[in-house]
C-alpha positions as CSV (number, residue, x, y, z in Angstrom):
1,M,99.7,181.8,211.6
2,M,100.4,178.4,210.1
3,D,100.5,176.6,213.4
4,S,102.1,173.4,212.1
5,P,105.9,173.5,212.0
6,L,105.9,171.1,209.1
7,T,103.7,173.2,206.8
8,G,104.6,176.7,208.0
9,P,107.9,178.6,207.5
10,P,111.1,176.8,208.7
11,G,112.6,178.1,211.9
12,G,113.9,181.7,211.6
13,V,111.9,182.4,208.5
14,D,109.0,185.0,208.7
15,T,105.5,184.1,207.5
16,S,104.8,185.4,204.1
17,R,101.7,186.2,202.1
18,Y,100.7,182.8,200.8
19,D,101.6,180.9,203.9
20,A,98.3,182.0,205.5
21,D,95.2,179.8,204.9
22,R,91.7,181.2,205.1
23,E,91.4,180.6,208.9
24,D,94.7,182.4,209.4
25,L,93.6,185.4,207.3
26,D,90.3,185.6,209.2
27,A,92.2,185.7,212.5
28,L,94.6,188.3,211.1
29,I,91.7,190.6,210.0
30,A,90.1,190.3,213.4
31,E,93.5,191.2,215.0
32,V,93.8,194.2,212.8
33,G,90.3,195.3,213.8
34,E,91.2,195.0,217.5
35,T,94.4,196.9,217.0
36,T,92.8,199.8,215.2
37,D,89.6,199.7,217.3
38,T,87.4,199.3,214.2
39,A,84.8,196.8,213.3
40,V,85.8,194.5,210.5
41,P,82.9,192.6,208.9
42,S,83.5,188.8,208.4
43,Y,83.1,189.1,204.6
44,R,86.4,191.0,204.4
45,V,88.3,187.7,204.5
46,N,86.4,186.7,201.3
47,Q,87.5,189.9,199.6
48,L,91.1,189.4,200.8
49,W,91.1,185.8,199.5
50,Q,89.6,186.9,196.2
51,G,92.3,189.4,195.8
52,L,95.2,187.0,196.6
53,Y,94.0,183.9,194.8
54,S,91.7,185.1,192.0
55,D,92.9,188.6,191.2
56,L,96.5,187.9,192.2
57,V,97.3,191.3,193.5
58,D,99.1,192.8,196.5
59,P,96.9,193.4,199.5
60,K,97.4,197.2,199.1
61,D,95.8,196.9,195.7
62,I,92.6,195.1,196.7
63,T,90.3,198.0,196.2
64,T,87.2,196.3,197.7
65,L,89.0,196.6,201.1
66,P,89.1,200.0,203.0
67,K,92.4,201.8,202.5
68,A,93.4,201.5,206.2
69,L,92.8,197.8,206.2
70,R,94.7,197.4,203.0
71,E,97.7,199.1,204.4
72,A,97.7,197.1,207.6
73,L,97.4,193.8,205.7
74,A,100.1,194.7,203.3
75,E,102.4,195.3,206.2
76,R,101.5,192.0,207.8
77,L,101.4,189.9,204.6
78,P,104.7,190.7,202.8
79,A,105.6,189.0,199.6
80,A,108.1,186.1,199.9
81,L,109.9,186.7,196.6
82,V,112.0,189.6,195.5
83,E,113.2,189.5,192.0
84,D,117.0,189.4,191.8
85,T,117.5,188.4,188.2
86,R,115.1,187.9,185.3
87,S,116.1,186.2,182.0
88,V,114.0,185.8,178.9
89,G,114.8,183.4,176.0
90,D,113.2,181.4,173.2
91,D,111.6,184.6,171.7
92,G,109.8,185.3,175.0
93,D,108.5,181.8,175.5
94,T,110.9,181.0,178.4
95,V,111.2,183.2,181.5
96,K,113.5,182.4,184.3
97,W,113.7,184.2,187.7
98,L,116.2,184.1,190.4
99,W,114.3,185.1,193.5
100,R,115.8,186.4,196.8
101,L,114.0,185.4,199.9
102,A,113.6,187.3,203.1
103,D,116.6,185.7,204.7
104,G,118.8,186.1,201.6
105,S,118.4,182.6,200.2
106,L,118.2,182.3,196.4
107,I,115.8,180.1,194.4
108,E,114.8,179.7,190.8
109,T,111.5,179.5,188.9
110,V,111.0,178.9,185.2
111,L,108.0,179.7,183.1
112,M,107.7,177.9,179.7
113,H,105.1,178.7,177.1
114,Y,104.2,176.1,174.5
115,E,101.7,176.1,171.7
116,N,98.9,174.5,173.7
117,R,100.0,175.0,177.3
118,S,102.0,177.0,179.8
119,T,104.1,175.3,182.4
120,V,105.9,176.6,185.4
121,C,108.8,174.7,187.0
122,I,109.0,175.6,190.7
123,S,111.5,175.0,193.6
124,T,110.8,173.4,196.9
125,Q,114.1,174.0,198.6
126,A,116.9,176.5,198.5
127,G,119.8,174.3,197.3
128,C,119.6,170.5,197.5
129,A,121.1,167.8,199.7
130,M,120.8,164.9,197.1
131,A,124.3,165.6,195.7
132,C,123.7,164.5,192.1
133,G,127.0,165.9,190.7
134,F,125.7,166.6,187.1
135,C,123.0,168.9,188.6
136,A,124.1,172.5,189.3
137,T,121.8,172.6,192.3
138,G,123.3,169.4,193.6
139,Q,126.7,170.9,193.5
140,M,125.8,173.8,195.7
141,G,124.5,171.9,198.7
142,F,121.4,172.5,200.9
143,D,120.4,175.8,202.5
144,R,116.9,175.2,203.8
145,H,113.3,174.1,203.0
146,L,110.9,176.5,201.4
147,S,107.7,177.3,203.2
148,T,104.3,176.5,201.6
149,G,103.9,180.2,200.9
150,E,107.2,180.5,199.2
151,I,106.3,177.5,196.9
152,V,102.8,178.8,196.1
153,E,104.0,182.3,195.4
154,Q,106.2,181.1,192.6
155,V,103.1,180.0,190.7
156,V,101.3,183.2,191.4
157,R,104.2,185.3,190.2
158,A,104.5,183.2,187.0
159,Q,100.7,183.6,186.3
160,M,101.1,187.3,186.8
161,E,103.8,187.2,184.1
162,A,101.8,185.0,181.8
163,G,98.8,187.4,181.8
164,D,96.0,186.0,179.7
165,R,97.9,182.8,179.0
166,R,96.7,180.6,181.9
167,I,99.3,178.4,183.7
168,S,98.0,175.0,183.0
169,N,100.8,172.8,184.4
170,V,103.0,173.0,187.4
171,V,106.0,170.7,187.8
172,F,107.9,170.5,191.1
173,M,111.2,170.0,189.3
174,G,113.1,173.1,190.2
175,M,115.7,173.4,193.0
176,G,115.5,170.9,195.8
177,E,114.0,167.4,196.4
178,P,110.2,167.9,196.9
179,L,109.7,164.7,199.0
180,A,112.4,165.8,201.4
181,N,110.2,168.8,202.2
182,Y,107.0,166.7,202.0
183,D,104.5,168.5,204.3
184,R,105.1,172.0,202.9
185,T,105.2,170.6,199.3
186,W,102.0,168.8,199.8
187,A,100.3,171.8,201.4
188,A,101.3,173.7,198.3
189,V,99.7,171.1,196.1
190,E,96.5,171.4,198.1
191,R,96.6,175.2,197.8
192,L,97.3,175.1,194.0
193,H,94.5,172.7,193.4
194,G,91.9,174.0,195.8
195,D,92.5,177.7,195.6
196,L,94.3,178.4,192.3
197,G,92.1,175.9,190.5
198,L,94.8,173.7,189.0
199,S,93.8,170.1,188.2
200,A,95.6,167.3,190.0
201,R,96.3,165.7,186.6
202,H,98.3,168.8,185.7
203,L,100.5,168.8,188.8
204,T,103.7,166.7,188.7
205,I,106.1,166.0,191.6
206,S,109.6,165.0,190.7
207,T,111.8,163.0,193.0
208,V,115.2,161.3,192.8
209,G,113.6,158.3,194.4
210,V,112.7,159.1,198.1
211,I,110.7,155.9,198.6
212,P,108.9,156.9,201.9
213,G,107.6,160.0,200.1
214,I,106.4,158.1,197.1
215,R,104.5,155.7,199.2
216,R,103.0,158.6,201.2
217,M,101.9,160.3,198.0
218,A,100.0,157.1,197.0
219,T,97.8,157.6,200.1
220,E,96.8,161.2,199.4
221,R,93.4,162.3,198.2
222,L,94.8,164.1,195.1
223,P,96.2,161.8,192.4
224,V,99.1,164.0,191.2
225,N,101.6,162.8,188.7
226,L,104.9,161.2,189.7
227,A,108.2,161.7,187.8
228,V,111.4,159.9,188.9
229,S,114.8,161.3,188.0
230,L,116.3,157.9,187.1
231,H,119.4,158.5,185.0
232,A,120.6,154.9,185.3
233,A,118.9,151.5,185.4
234,D,121.6,149.6,187.1
235,D,122.5,150.1,190.7
236,E,126.2,150.4,190.2
237,L,126.0,153.4,187.9
238,R,123.0,154.9,189.7
239,D,124.9,154.8,193.0
240,E,127.4,157.1,191.4
241,L,125.1,159.5,189.5
242,V,122.2,159.6,192.1
243,P,123.8,158.8,195.5
244,I,120.4,158.3,197.3
245,N,120.2,155.1,195.3
246,R,122.6,153.5,197.9
247,R,119.7,153.9,200.4
248,Y,116.8,153.3,198.1
249,P,118.0,150.9,195.3
250,L,116.2,150.3,192.0
251,A,114.3,147.2,193.0
252,D,112.7,148.9,196.0
253,L,112.1,152.0,193.9
254,A,110.2,150.0,191.3
255,E,107.9,148.5,194.1
256,A,107.1,152.0,195.4
257,C,106.4,153.4,191.9
258,A,104.1,150.4,191.2
259,E,102.2,151.2,194.4
260,H,101.7,154.9,193.3
261,V,100.5,153.8,189.8
262,A,98.0,151.4,191.3
263,A,96.7,153.8,193.8
264,T,96.4,156.9,191.6
265,G,95.9,155.5,188.1
266,R,98.4,158.1,186.8
267,R,101.1,157.3,184.3
268,L,104.6,157.2,185.8
269,S,107.4,159.2,184.1
270,F,111.2,158.6,184.3
271,E,113.6,161.5,183.6
272,W,116.9,160.5,182.0
273,A,119.6,163.1,181.5
274,L,121.8,161.7,178.7
275,I,125.5,161.9,179.5
276,H,128.1,161.2,176.8
277,D,129.6,157.7,177.2
278,V,128.2,157.4,180.7
279,N,124.5,156.4,180.4
280,D,123.8,156.6,176.7
281,R,124.9,153.2,175.4
282,L,122.5,150.8,173.7
283,E,122.9,148.5,176.8
284,D,121.7,151.4,179.0
285,A,118.7,151.9,176.8
286,G,117.9,148.2,177.0
287,R,118.1,148.2,180.8
288,L,115.9,151.3,180.9
289,A,113.3,149.7,178.7
290,A,113.3,146.6,180.8
291,Y,112.9,148.6,184.0
292,A,110.2,151.0,182.6
293,R,108.0,148.6,180.7
294,P,106.5,146.6,183.6
295,L,105.6,149.9,185.3
296,G,104.0,151.3,182.1
297,A,106.4,154.3,182.6
298,H,107.0,156.9,180.0
299,V,110.7,158.0,179.5
300,N,111.6,161.6,179.0
301,L,115.1,161.9,177.5
302,I,116.9,165.1,178.3
303,P,120.1,166.1,176.6
304,L,122.3,167.2,179.5
305,N,122.7,170.9,179.9
306,P,126.4,172.0,180.4
307,T,127.0,172.5,184.1
308,P,130.1,174.3,185.5
309,G,132.2,171.8,187.5
310,W,130.8,168.7,185.8
311,P,133.6,167.2,183.7
312,T,131.6,165.7,180.9
313,R,129.1,166.7,178.3
314,G,125.6,165.8,177.1
315,S,125.1,163.1,174.4
316,S,125.1,164.2,170.8
317,P,121.7,164.6,169.0
318,A,122.4,161.5,166.9
319,R,123.1,159.4,170.0
320,V,120.0,160.7,171.7
321,R,117.9,159.7,168.7
322,E,119.5,156.3,168.6
323,F,118.9,155.8,172.4
324,A,115.3,156.7,172.0
325,S,114.9,154.3,169.0
326,E,116.4,151.5,171.0
327,I,113.9,152.0,173.9
328,R,111.0,151.9,171.4
329,S,112.3,148.8,169.7
330,R,112.2,147.1,173.0
331,G,108.6,148.0,173.7
332,G,109.2,151.1,175.8
333,N,107.8,154.7,175.4
334,A,110.3,157.5,175.1
335,T,110.1,161.2,174.2
336,I,113.1,163.5,173.5
337,R,112.5,166.6,175.5
338,K,113.1,169.8,173.7
339,T,115.8,171.8,175.6
340,R,114.5,175.2,176.7
341,G,116.4,178.2,177.8
342,T,119.9,177.0,177.3
343,G,121.0,180.6,176.5
344,I,119.6,181.9,179.7
345,N,121.0,179.2,182.0
346,A,117.6,177.7,182.5
347,A,118.9,174.3,183.7
348,C,118.2,173.9,187.4
349,G,120.5,175.9,189.7
350,Q,122.6,177.5,187.0
351,L,121.3,181.1,187.4
352,R,121.8,180.9,191.2
353,A,125.3,179.4,190.7
354,D,126.2,182.4,188.5
355,R,124.9,184.8,191.2
356,S,126.7,182.9,194.0
357,D,129.9,182.9,192.1
358,A,129.7,186.6,191.6
359,E,128.9,187.3,195.2
360,K,130.8,184.7,197.2
361,R,133.1,182.6,195.0
362,P,135.3,184.6,192.7
363,T,137.3,181.4,191.9
364,E,136.2,178.6,189.5
365,P,133.5,176.2,190.7
366,V,134.8,173.1,192.4
367,T,135.1,170.2,189.8
368,V,133.3,167.0,190.9
369,A,134.7,163.6,190.2
370,T,134.7,162.4,186.7
371,P,132.0,159.7,186.2
372,K,133.0,156.3,185.0
373,H,132.9,156.3,181.2
374,R,131.8,153.1,179.6
375,S,132.8,151.7,176.3
376,P,130.2,152.6,173.6
377,S,128.4,149.6,172.2
378,R,128.8,150.7,168.7
């Protein structure tokens, strides 16, 4: 199943339940019929698809299928995710999972309920190779890409948890760089849109600025949203905070973002984690406004979550408000994002870091280099 090596499971990883497309499942059902020497009507694939993508149940629980077929399919279509740790915060409105995959890799998913929507933040890689030091995932390094099925199943499991509250938004902002695992990520986008019924306008892919991937997204048939983890609007500081900027500098990134906006008609977002005395001065706000305004980009300001091994802290609430006000005074649009799940380590990578420390690293996390503090402009 999943013939393409770019959309199927990475080498050495078994095919899981949501890696299979309809054609794959049709072939699998036919194979089961041949193995058991029983006739399997063609409509069984529709019943299986209904069970997986509409009813969101295990193949063994799809009661429209004969028991023998259910058992055979359950064996051949294992779940990709096994719950390792589950944390609940914000009076039940935030749920974070640490999943263990078949090869032992660990990934995270976060479900967040708001008054008028429910959003799930999903991972596309186990670990991350982008090496942004203030990110817990960036500190742990890269393990492997996730398969399409491993990505899709995170949304399915979150919807099962949400029950009657429908998942309305999916953000590819969890562990990993989505555009470094482009083909599997995009196959998951197609599956979420076409089979789970999520609107493209409610799907957001976040990137640290992988320009070839941004340009490729602009050519796709589904106009999903683009969010860029910016964090600095001058190359010197961004080279330090987001190392891939050395390869894809800000001027080139702006050109690629403009292409995506022109092609899709979607509003661009910039994510900015505010770090005390590093990127939260009024000058930083001015540079950000000047960079974002020509692109019509909206800025999401995120008070930095505390991360083990990162030798600085997030900006104070007063400075966050002042930073946002400065952006607005310069004609930019900015929103201060409400921090969710701090008490359950809901920042990307923190839950896995805790588990990894307990299992493999009894010593303290390795401390990364201190970022260059800049003199406040006050």
